Structure formats: structure tokens, C-alpha cells
PAMIVEX-471424 format. One line per field, with one value per residue (C-alpha): x, y, z; residue in one letter. Coordinates in steps of 0.05 Angstrom, whole numbers, padded with zeros to 5 digits. Layout:
# residues N
xx = c(X / ...) $
yy = c(Y / ...) $
zz = c(Z / ...) $
voti = c(A / ...) $
//
This chain:
# residues 524
xx = c(-01680 / -01619 / -01549 / -01527 / -01514 / -01564 / -01537 / -01546 / -01586 / -01556 / -01596 / -01567 / -01496 / -01510 / -01537 / -01476 / -01431 / -01471 / -01464 / -01388 / -01382 / -01422 / -01378 / -01313 / -01280 / -01257 / -01306 / -01331 / -01370 / -01393 / -01402 / -01431 / -01398 / -01419 / -01390 / -01459 / -01459 / -01499 / -01476 / -01435 / -01426 / -01436 / -01362 / -01366 / -01421 / -01384 / -01320 / -01359 / -01398 / -01463 / -01524 / -01537 / -01568 / -01564 / -01510 / -01544 / -01555 / -01510 / -01448 / -01382 / -01352 / -01402 / -01370 / -01303 / -01276 / -01302 / -01230 / -01215 / -01267 / -01216 / -01174 / -01233 / -01248 / -01177 / -01180 / -01246 / -01214 / -01157 / -01206 / -01243 / -01176 / -01173 / -01125 / -01136 / -01142 / -01102 / -01096 / -01099 / -01144 / -01166 / -01238 / -01277 / -01343 / -01410 / -01395 / -01331 / -01286 / -01222 / -01199 / -01147 / -01172 / -01140 / -01183 / -01173 / -01220 / -01219 / -01255 / -01314 / -01335 / -01396 / -01391 / -01382 / -01322 / -01360 / -01340 / -01398 / -01366 / -01319 / -01315 / -01268 / -01248 / -01239 / -01192 / -01191 / -01117 / -01127 / -01099 / -01042 / -01025 / -01029 / -00983 / -00934 / -00937 / -00923 / -00864 / -00839 / -00848 / -00814 / -00757 / -00750 / -00754 / -00700 / -00656 / -00669 / -00653 / -00588 / -00570 / -00586 / -00548 / -00487 / -00492 / -00502 / -00443 / -00400 / -00422 / -00414 / -00344 / -00327 / -00357 / -00317 / -00252 / -00248 / -00244 / -00202 / -00153 / -00147 / -00140 / -00087 / -00051 / -00044 / -00028 / 00033 / 00052 / 00052 / 00112 / 00155 / 00218 / 00225 / 00150 / 00132 / 00083 / 00036 / 00033 / 00025 / -00036 / -00064 / -00055 / -00086 / -00147 / -00156 / -00152 / -00204 / -00250 / -00245 / -00258 / -00322 / -00345 / -00334 / -00370 / -00429 / -00435 / -00431 / -00485 / -00530 / -00522 / -00536 / -00598 / -00625 / -00615 / -00651 / -00708 / -00716 / -00714 / -00769 / -00723 / -00726 / -00769 / -00795 / -00768 / -00806 / -00773 / -00780 / -00752 / -00742 / -00749 / -00710 / -00653 / -00651 / -00645 / -00590 / -00550 / -00553 / -00538 / -00473 / -00454 / -00465 / -00435 / -00370 / -00379 / -00392 / -00329 / -00288 / -00316 / -00295 / -00363 / -00354 / -00415 / -00462 / -00502 / -00542 / -00601 / -00662 / -00735 / -00769 / -00843 / -00842 / -00822 / -00816 / -00750 / -00776 / -00832 / -00821 / -00854 / -00857 / -00824 / -00763 / -00705 / -00653 / -00694 / -00719 / -00648 / -00623 / -00676 / -00658 / -00583 / -00591 / -00632 / -00582 / -00524 / -00559 / -00574 / -00502 / -00476 / -00516 / -00512 / -00450 / -00477 / -00539 / -00568 / -00594 / -00653 / -00679 / -00741 / -00810 / -00882 / -00945 / -00999 / -01063 / -01043 / -00974 / -00906 / -00877 / -00801 / -00767 / -00698 / -00696 / -00636 / -00617 / -00578 / -00584 / -00655 / -00684 / -00716 / -00791 / -00781 / -00732 / -00770 / -00805 / -00748 / -00699 / -00734 / -00724 / -00666 / -00601 / -00633 / -00605 / -00623 / -00556 / -00553 / -00496 / -00444 / -00395 / -00439 / -00415 / -00436 / -00416 / -00465 / -00492 / -00564 / -00585 / -00597 / -00665 / -00690 / -00673 / -00708 / -00771 / -00768 / -00758 / -00815 / -00862 / -00842 / -00860 / -00928 / -00913 / -00899 / -00842 / -00842 / -00801 / -00816 / -00762 / -00749 / -00685 / -00635 / -00674 / -00663 / -00704 / -00750 / -00756 / -00812 / -00831 / -00889 / -00899 / -00955 / -00951 / -00951 / -00937 / -00903 / -00930 / -00859 / -00836 / -00763 / -00709 / -00650 / -00583 / -00554 / -00486 / -00430 / -00376 / -00306 / -00245 / -00193 / -00194 / -00157 / -00172 / -00109 / -00119 / -00176 / -00173 / -00204 / -00209 / -00212 / -00243 / -00229 / -00209 / -00184 / -00111 / -00114 / -00179 / -00150 / -00086 / -00126 / -00168 / -00107 / -00070 / -00128 / -00145 / -00072 / -00064 / -00115 / -00071 / -00117 / -00088 / -00108 / -00117 / -00130 / -00168 / -00181 / -00237 / -00295 / -00264 / -00200 / -00243 / -00279 / -00213 / -00182 / -00244 / -00241 / -00166 / -00165 / -00177 / -00221 / -00235 / -00272 / -00300 / -00302 / -00301 / -00331 / -00334 / -00399 / -00377 / -00325 / -00301 / -00330 / -00371 / -00413 / -00404 / -00477 / -00462 / -00397 / -00435 / -00487 / -00434 / -00396 / -00458 / -00472 / -00401 / -00395 / -00461 / -00437 / -00381 / -00404 / -00395 / -00394 / -00410 / -00374 / -00400 / -00403 / -00478 / -00514 / -00586 / -00626 / -00649 / -00576 / -00567 / -00627 / -00598 / -00533 / -00571 / -00613 / -00550 / -00528 / -00486 / -00488 / -00478 / -00461 / -00409 / -00418 / -00358 / -00319 / -00305 / -00278 / -00231 / -00272 / -00336 / -00299 / -00270 / -00336 / -00371 / -00318 / -00323 / -00399 / -00401 / -00343 / -00376 / -00443 / -00465 / -00478 / -00488 / -00563 / -00573 / -00618 / -00619 / -00675 / -00733) $
yy = c(00259 / 00270 / 00248 / 00232 / 00158 / 00123 / 00117 / 00060 / 00070 / 00060 / -00003 / -00031 / -00016 / -00050 / -00111 / -00114 / -00111 / -00166 / -00208 / -00197 / -00214 / -00278 / -00302 / -00295 / -00357 / -00314 / -00306 / -00233 / -00207 / -00143 / -00138 / -00081 / -00049 / -00108 / -00161 / -00181 / -00204 / -00158 / -00186 / -00245 / -00281 / -00356 / -00371 / -00341 / -00390 / -00448 / -00435 / -00436 / -00498 / -00460 / -00460 / -00402 / -00340 / -00369 / -00323 / -00255 / -00227 / -00276 / -00254 / -00274 / -00293 / -00349 / -00393 / -00395 / -00421 / -00379 / -00376 / -00331 / -00278 / -00234 / -00235 / -00215 / -00157 / -00134 / -00134 / -00095 / -00041 / -00036 / -00026 / 00029 / 00066 / 00058 / -00002 / -00061 / -00131 / -00187 / -00253 / -00328 / -00370 / -00443 / -00464 / -00527 / -00523 / -00553 / -00610 / -00622 / -00601 / -00571 / -00511 / -00457 / -00388 / -00322 / -00260 / -00190 / -00136 / -00063 / -00014 / 00027 / 00096 / 00141 / 00214 / 00233 / 00187 / 00140 / 00066 / 00028 / -00040 / -00072 / -00104 / -00161 / -00225 / -00296 / -00347 / -00422 / -00437 / -00509 / -00544 / -00495 / -00505 / -00580 / -00576 / -00532 / -00580 / -00638 / -00601 / -00586 / -00659 / -00682 / -00634 / -00657 / -00730 / -00718 / -00682 / -00739 / -00790 / -00754 / -00753 / -00827 / -00842 / -00806 / -00843 / -00909 / -00898 / -00878 / -00940 / -00985 / -00958 / -00971 / -01041 / -01060 / -01025 / -01050 / -01124 / -01110 / -01071 / -01133 / -01181 / -01140 / -01119 / -01187 / -01219 / -01174 / -01192 / -01266 / -01251 / -01225 / -01267 / -01307 / -01304 / -01350 / -01407 / -01379 / -01311 / -01343 / -01382 / -01320 / -01276 / -01331 / -01336 / -01260 / -01261 / -01317 / -01279 / -01214 / -01252 / -01282 / -01212 / -01187 / -01247 / -01236 / -01164 / -01186 / -01239 / -01186 / -01140 / -01197 / -01219 / -01149 / -01140 / -01206 / -01186 / -01119 / -01153 / -01202 / -01261 / -01290 / -01353 / -01396 / -01467 / -01505 / -01565 / -01600 / -01562 / -01588 / -01525 / -01556 / -01575 / -01504 / -01477 / -01527 / -01512 / -01437 / -01442 / -01480 / -01432 / -01368 / -01396 / -01402 / -01332 / -01301 / -01336 / -01307 / -01237 / -01247 / -01226 / -01267 / -01236 / -01254 / -01319 / -01347 / -01391 / -01423 / -01437 / -01496 / -01509 / -01579 / -01630 / -01682 / -01670 / -01708 / -01658 / -01623 / -01565 / -01543 / -01477 / -01449 / -01475 / -01428 / -01365 / -01381 / -01393 / -01330 / -01288 / -01316 / -01309 / -01236 / -01222 / -01258 / -01221 / -01155 / -01176 / -01196 / -01132 / -01088 / -01132 / -01133 / -01173 / -01211 / -01258 / -01268 / -01316 / -01351 / -01393 / -01404 / -01420 / -01439 / -01385 / -01406 / -01423 / -01390 / -01407 / -01345 / -01342 / -01293 / -01265 / -01228 / -01191 / -01149 / -01098 / -01024 / -01024 / -00982 / -00913 / -00911 / -00864 / -00912 / -00977 / -00972 / -00946 / -01000 / -01048 / -01001 / -01010 / -00975 / -00949 / -00959 / -00937 / -00902 / -00859 / -00814 / -00806 / -00840 / -00894 / -00926 / -00995 / -01022 / -01046 / -01028 / -01027 / -01086 / -01143 / -01123 / -01102 / -01171 / -01202 / -01163 / -01182 / -01256 / -01256 / -01223 / -01276 / -01329 / -01294 / -01272 / -01209 / -01182 / -01132 / -01107 / -01089 / -01049 / -01005 / -00963 / -00987 / -01051 / -01092 / -01111 / -01168 / -01183 / -01229 / -01258 / -01303 / -01350 / -01399 / -01462 / -01523 / -01587 / -01642 / -01713 / -01738 / -01745 / -01763 / -01711 / -01739 / -01706 / -01708 / -01680 / -01729 / -01697 / -01727 / -01707 / -01746 / -01757 / -01812 / -01815 / -01854 / -01891 / -01846 / -01808 / -01739 / -01692 / -01618 / -01575 / -01502 / -01444 / -01397 / -01415 / -01393 / -01431 / -01492 / -01488 / -01482 / -01543 / -01583 / -01567 / -01588 / -01652 / -01674 / -01676 / -01732 / -01779 / -01775 / -01771 / -01703 / -01688 / -01618 / -01587 / -01514 / -01516 / -01560 / -01594 / -01610 / -01636 / -01686 / -01710 / -01719 / -01753 / -01805 / -01814 / -01829 / -01902 / -01917 / -01844 / -01836 / -01765 / -01699 / -01631 / -01587 / -01511 / -01491 / -01425 / -01446 / -01413 / -01437 / -01496 / -01488 / -01535 / -01558 / -01583 / -01616 / -01652 / -01678 / -01705 / -01738 / -01773 / -01799 / -01826 / -01855 / -01851 / -01879 / -01828 / -01775 / -01701 / -01646 / -01578 / -01517 / -01448 / -01375 / -01375 / -01375 / -01396 / -01459 / -01454 / -01459 / -01521 / -01553 / -01538 / -01573 / -01634 / -01635 / -01635 / -01699 / -01673 / -01713 / -01652 / -01578 / -01531 / -01456 / -01410 / -01388 / -01459 / -01475 / -01534 / -01569 / -01564 / -01589 / -01650 / -01667 / -01664 / -01708 / -01759 / -01761 / -01769 / -01818 / -01864 / -01865 / -01916 / -01879 / -01938 / -01937 / -01862 / -01827 / -01754 / -01715 / -01697) $
zz = c(-01239 / -01194 / -01218 / -01145 / -01132 / -01088 / -01016 / -00968 / -00905 / -00836 / -00830 / -00894 / -00869 / -00803 / -00838 / -00882 / -00821 / -00788 / -00850 / -00851 / -00777 / -00785 / -00842 / -00802 / -00773 / -00716 / -00659 / -00657 / -00598 / -00562 / -00487 / -00445 / -00385 / -00342 / -00389 / -00415 / -00487 / -00533 / -00600 / -00625 / -00691 / -00703 / -00694 / -00624 / -00607 / -00639 / -00600 / -00534 / -00556 / -00550 / -00597 / -00644 / -00614 / -00543 / -00516 / -00522 / -00452 / -00418 / -00380 / -00412 / -00345 / -00332 / -00385 / -00349 / -00284 / -00225 / -00199 / -00259 / -00240 / -00204 / -00266 / -00310 / -00262 / -00266 / -00342 / -00341 / -00298 / -00348 / -00406 / -00368 / -00369 / -00444 / -00447 / -00493 / -00463 / -00496 / -00458 / -00465 / -00421 / -00412 / -00421 / -00408 / -00445 / -00424 / -00472 / -00431 / -00488 / -00463 / -00502 / -00500 / -00522 / -00540 / -00527 / -00553 / -00525 / -00545 / -00498 / -00525 / -00498 / -00512 / -00533 / -00460 / -00455 / -00410 / -00414 / -00446 / -00459 / -00508 / -00577 / -00587 / -00619 / -00594 / -00625 / -00611 / -00601 / -00579 / -00641 / -00646 / -00572 / -00580 / -00639 / -00601 / -00542 / -00588 / -00616 / -00546 / -00526 / -00589 / -00576 / -00504 / -00526 / -00579 / -00528 / -00479 / -00533 / -00550 / -00476 / -00468 / -00532 / -00505 / -00439 / -00475 / -00521 / -00462 / -00423 / -00484 / -00497 / -00424 / -00425 / -00487 / -00471 / -00399 / -00415 / -00477 / -00433 / -00389 / -00447 / -00483 / -00419 / -00388 / -00456 / -00458 / -00387 / -00406 / -00452 / -00394 / -00383 / -00319 / -00306 / -00249 / -00261 / -00208 / -00243 / -00311 / -00287 / -00254 / -00316 / -00359 / -00314 / -00318 / -00394 / -00396 / -00347 / -00387 / -00452 / -00423 / -00402 / -00472 / -00502 / -00456 / -00480 / -00553 / -00541 / -00510 / -00569 / -00618 / -00578 / -00576 / -00651 / -00666 / -00620 / -00654 / -00722 / -00700 / -00712 / -00642 / -00638 / -00581 / -00577 / -00524 / -00488 / -00422 / -00362 / -00292 / -00247 / -00190 / -00236 / -00263 / -00192 / -00173 / -00236 / -00225 / -00151 / -00166 / -00222 / -00181 / -00117 / -00157 / -00186 / -00117 / -00092 / -00149 / -00134 / -00062 / -00035 / 00029 / 00063 / 00006 / 00003 / -00055 / -00037 / -00067 / -00053 / -00089 / -00100 / -00128 / -00075 / -00130 / -00167 / -00227 / -00243 / -00310 / -00345 / -00418 / -00439 / -00474 / -00430 / -00458 / -00451 / -00381 / -00357 / -00391 / -00357 / -00289 / -00302 / -00321 / -00259 / -00214 / -00246 / -00231 / -00160 / -00145 / -00176 / -00129 / -00066 / -00023 / 00037 / 00057 / 00005 / -00065 / -00067 / -00129 / -00134 / -00163 / -00143 / -00180 / -00180 / -00215 / -00286 / -00283 / -00256 / -00223 / -00216 / -00170 / -00155 / -00089 / -00060 / 00000 / -00041 / -00056 / -00081 / -00137 / -00131 / -00147 / -00206 / -00238 / -00230 / -00298 / -00341 / -00321 / -00368 / -00427 / -00475 / -00454 / -00390 / -00320 / -00249 / -00248 / -00312 / -00294 / -00349 / -00302 / -00269 / -00205 / -00229 / -00297 / -00349 / -00418 / -00396 / -00440 / -00391 / -00364 / -00433 / -00459 / -00399 / -00414 / -00488 / -00472 / -00421 / -00472 / -00523 / -00472 / -00463 / -00392 / -00353 / -00311 / -00255 / -00196 / -00124 / -00089 / -00030 / -00036 / 00016 / 00030 / -00032 / -00094 / -00115 / -00189 / -00212 / -00279 / -00295 / -00354 / -00370 / -00328 / -00374 / -00336 / -00375 / -00378 / -00372 / -00300 / -00306 / -00318 / -00358 / -00364 / -00433 / -00414 / -00399 / -00357 / -00356 / -00316 / -00358 / -00433 / -00470 / -00544 / -00562 / -00628 / -00649 / -00715 / -00716 / -00776 / -00760 / -00816 / -00800 / -00846 / -00791 / -00775 / -00702 / -00689 / -00723 / -00681 / -00617 / -00633 / -00655 / -00590 / -00545 / -00582 / -00591 / -00516 / -00512 / -00554 / -00615 / -00686 / -00715 / -00789 / -00816 / -00874 / -00886 / -00938 / -00959 / -01019 / -00982 / -00924 / -00970 / -01000 / -00931 / -00904 / -00960 / -00953 / -00878 / -00864 / -00803 / -00787 / -00721 / -00720 / -00759 / -00724 / -00779 / -00783 / -00816 / -00846 / -00898 / -00962 / -01028 / -01001 / -00937 / -00878 / -00886 / -00956 / -00933 / -00877 / -00925 / -00973 / -00917 / -00891 / -00960 / -00965 / -00894 / -00859 / -00792 / -00780 / -00730 / -00746 / -00694 / -00722 / -00696 / -00714 / -00691 / -00705 / -00639 / -00646 / -00635 / -00708 / -00730 / -00686 / -00720 / -00788 / -00768 / -00743 / -00806 / -00847 / -00811 / -00754 / -00689 / -00645 / -00643 / -00612 / -00609 / -00617 / -00578 / -00557 / -00488 / -00482 / -00427 / -00469 / -00531 / -00495 / -00462 / -00529 / -00563 / -00507 / -00511 / -00587 / -00592 / -00541 / -00574 / -00626 / -00692 / -00738 / -00738 / -00736 / -00786 / -00803 / -00769 / -00815) $
voti = c(M / S / D / K / P / L / G / K / S / K / Q / D / E / L / E / M / L / R / S / I / F / K / S / L / Q / E / G / I / G / I / V / D / E / N / E / N / I / T / F / C / N / S / S / F / N / K / I / L / D / E / P / E / S / S / L / I / G / K / N / L / K / E / F / F / D / P / N / L / Y / P / F / F / Q / Q / E / T / E / K / R / K / K / G / E / N / S / I / Y / E / I / P / L / T / T / K / K / N / N / K / K / H / L / R / L / Y / L / S / P / Q / F / D / H / N / K / K / Y / I / G / A / I / G / S / M / L / D / M / T / E / R / M / E / G / E / N / Q / L / I / E / A / K / E / K / A / E / G / S / D / R / L / K / S / I / F / L / A / N / M / S / H / E / I / R / T / P / M / N / G / I / I / G / F / S / E / L / L / N / K / P / N / L / S / E / E / K / R / K / Y / Y / T / S / L / I / Q / S / R / S / R / D / L / L / A / L / I / N / D / I / I / D / L / S / R / I / E / A / G / Q / M / N / I / N / E / T / E / I / N / P / N / D / V / L / N / E / L / I / L / F / F / Q / N / K / I / S / K / L / Q / K / K / Q / L / E / I / R / K / T / E / N / F / E / N / N / E / T / N / I / I / S / D / D / I / K / V / K / Q / I / I / I / N / L / I / D / N / A / I / K / F / T / E / K / G / Y / V / E / I / G / Y / K / I / V / D / S / E / I / V / W / H / V / I / D / T / G / L / G / I / P / K / N / K / Q / K / I / I / F / E / R / F / R / Q / A / D / E / A / T / T / P / V / Y / S / G / A / G / L / G / L / A / I / C / K / A / Y / V / Q / L / L / K / G / K / I / W / V / E / S / D / P / G / N / G / S / A / F / Y / F / S / I / P / F / K / P / S / L / S / K / K / S / E / S / L / N / I / V / Q / T / E / Y / N / F / K / G / R / K / I / L / I / V / E / D / D / P / L / S / A / L / F / L / E / E / I / I / S / E / T / G / A / S / V / F / M / A / K / D / G / R / K / A / I / D / T / F / L / A / I / E / D / I / D / L / V / L / L / D / I / Q / L / P / E / V / S / G / Y / Q / V / A / R / E / M / K / Q / L / K / K / H / I / P / I / I / A / Q / T / A / Y / A / T / L / E / D / K / K / K / C / L / Y / A / G / C / A / D / Y / L / Q / K / P / I / E / S / K / E / L / L / N / K / L / F / S / V / L / N / K / D / H / K / N / E / N / N / P / T) $
//
């Protein structure tokens, strides 16, 4: 018996190679000189979404877009010259799966150096390409976010510093000796105007934060659409006059002929949406008109604000409703703004279960629309709860001011003292209760809610237990309808939101002092 090891036959070696090829995740195939497939493993079939053993004899090119045939021919010519082919190519399979493949083909020659085909591999790069594309998109998004953040911070800095510059600058000018009365009034009006601009920005930031935190609620009340239009027309006529836009008109279109027709919705949010839209329209419109109005369409009330201003490019009409986005996103925008107003409008409209959109033609103005559910009220009469006075005489009245901030207390004391009322002061809750008990025939308490040690809510409850008929007006920096309800629940007759304007304060005092509070009960 021979000691030589038993060798494997050529057939055994071929079968072993076939077994290896079949086990590979990489697609392995052999084509002849005409690109016809003579061998392929199961992964090759799987990549092409073809059944097992169905590819033998088929031409490789027929699985790809015919427009690529010239490219395949070019690669074949390269291989005939002894060059390898390495390329990536798209593929849509018969199952409509879109793939991205990488092919590597090595030329094969017979013993006479005649080209007889190629052996190669095929890799499915789809997942990898998708991953790379996602990384690219994420990178571009991050870069875009950084750019928007830079623009937003620059705009926000500008929007804060500009009014502050006016407030600080004109406050210093008020100290100049021999300042005329005319200039003093003018500088004071500018300080007040810049302060309101700054307050509006702060309110926008607070609103946006509450929206993002999911803390914004809907509080439905009766609304008279015609009253809303009339109120806003008067307000913005005054604003346009102050802006000296003499060629700009603000006008309205009404749908209800009956001025006593009311609807149910959130009065504050509806007005805020319209105000933001009108502010935008006036900003970008120098002449022509801004029109506000509404109409009933099926089961919705559709409000509109139309202007004859600059208009908005088509590619910007969607992004303007996104946070911190503007039609003008240059680092030095021509028109001021932090890019919050329209984002807040969109969030409010969504809370009201409506939708908002814009139609605009650059150079020919814009039309903003928002729709909310139309809920007619059974009540027909619109009542005004605000009593407006021009002169205030509270002589003989005794008013207790509870305020821990010295400057705020001084402001309130100065305004109320001018009406002839007797003013008493307390800077904390305990002192307030003591003073409240000590004043004989006290008429009203102006109570700050955020006090040290004891909250204003607790002070209000104790005061109402001691002297139930004495009205209390809450004053607070908190700015939500929920906070107002908390004040009323604690026993307060009314509510003032800081910063307080003197006219609003005096109107509120007049209204409360002239109302009978003897039979009032706390809301439940």
C-alpha cells in the first residue's frame, strides 16, 4: 500500500469552490465575453431580487437601466485590455426595490491571451449609502441649525439692545438741565414706546416657551367678530399714524351684518394671532392698504389679513411659520424682528384646531388666512366690561397698596395719590394684614401676588375672611388666564398684569370702586 496521501480530484476541488462561493454574503459571479452569466452564488441572486438558479445564461446588462448600456460597453472594452472594472451603479429590481451596488470585475483570458469574460463580486451598498446620506443630511441640518442659531442670536441681540438703547439714552437726556417741556414729553413718549417693544418681545419668548412645554391651554369665551375688528382697526390706525405711514390705510370686511352675533373661541389667542399678522403686514407695507376681516366657510370661520406690501418669495412661504425663521434671513436683515410672531400664530391656530396659510406674490403683497371651528353662541348681545374714564376723583377713598418692590410701590403711590385718595403702604403679607385691620373704612386693596414669606393668594384669602366686602385687585407679573382664575378664586375682584400702565390702573380702580361687592361670593 502506498504511503502517498490521497489527493482530491478536480471535480472535488470545483465542488469545494462552489460551496465556498455559495456561503459568501458577497455576490460572486462569472460572465463570458458577451456579459452572459455563466455562474453565480445565491447572494448574487438575492442582491438582484431573482430566484435561485434563474440567472444562468442571462445577460448582466438586462437587469440595469438601458441608458447605462454604453457605460457597460465601455467597461467591457477596458477589461479586454486587461484592466479591472470597479464602479458603483443604481439598480431598480423587478420587485421595485431601489438599490445601490458596487461591482468589481476582473478580466479572464485563455492560454492564447484571448478575452473570455470576467469573474467578479457584487456588493449591496444601499444601507451604507442611506447611512451616509443620513449623516450628510444630519451634518447639513446641524450646520443649518448653527447658522440659524447665529442669525437668531444676532437678531435677538438687536431686538433687545435697540429698545434698551432708546430707554437708557432718552432716560439720560431727561436729566439735562433746562430741558423744555415739549422735549421732556417727547423723550418720555419714546421711552414708553421702546419699553412696549421690549415687553412685546419678552411676551413672545414666554409664550413660545409655554407652548413648547405644553402649558398653553384653551380658554373659550364669547367673541363678537365685529367688535374684534373695530377694536383692532382703532388700535392700528393709531399705530400707523405714529409710524407716519401716511400712504397706508387699514380697513375691514365684515361677514355678520348683525353686530350682536357672537361666537365661541379663545378671545385672547384669536386677537393675538390677528395682531401678529397685522404687525407683520404693516412692517412690510409702505403704501396701499392692510385689510382685516373674516367669513364663514362651511363649519369654519376664516380670518384674513391682506396687504399690498413686498410679498414673500415662494421658497420662503413655508419656513416663515417655523420658529426663528424669517423671509429675510441675512445676518443684517433689512426689517427687524426675532422671527417668533408667525411661529406663535401657527401654534395658537393648532391649539384652536385650525390651520394657517399664506398666499403671496413677491411685489404684489400677501394674504394670510387662518381658520378655526365656527361655534355660534346662543347669546346675541355683546357687553363691554371695561369702563373708561377720562377724569378720576377718588377723594375720601382709602386704598392699601401691598408691594414688596420699592420702585413699583412708588409708581403706584404716585399715580393713585393724584386722584385724591388716601394711600397706605405695606411691603409684605404680614404687614399687609396688620395694616388692613388697622385702617378704618378701607375701600380697596391693590395686592401684589408674589410677596416674600406669605403669598398674595394667602393674603387675599385671609383678608376676605376678615372683611369680605372689601374688594381686592391683584397685580402680578404672571401672564396667563389660569393665573387670573387663581386670583379670582382667592377672592380678588379683578386682576392687573405687570407692567401696569397708569390709564389701565385708574380704569380698573374706577370700575371696582363703583361696583357693589357686598353680596359677592368667591368663584368655585
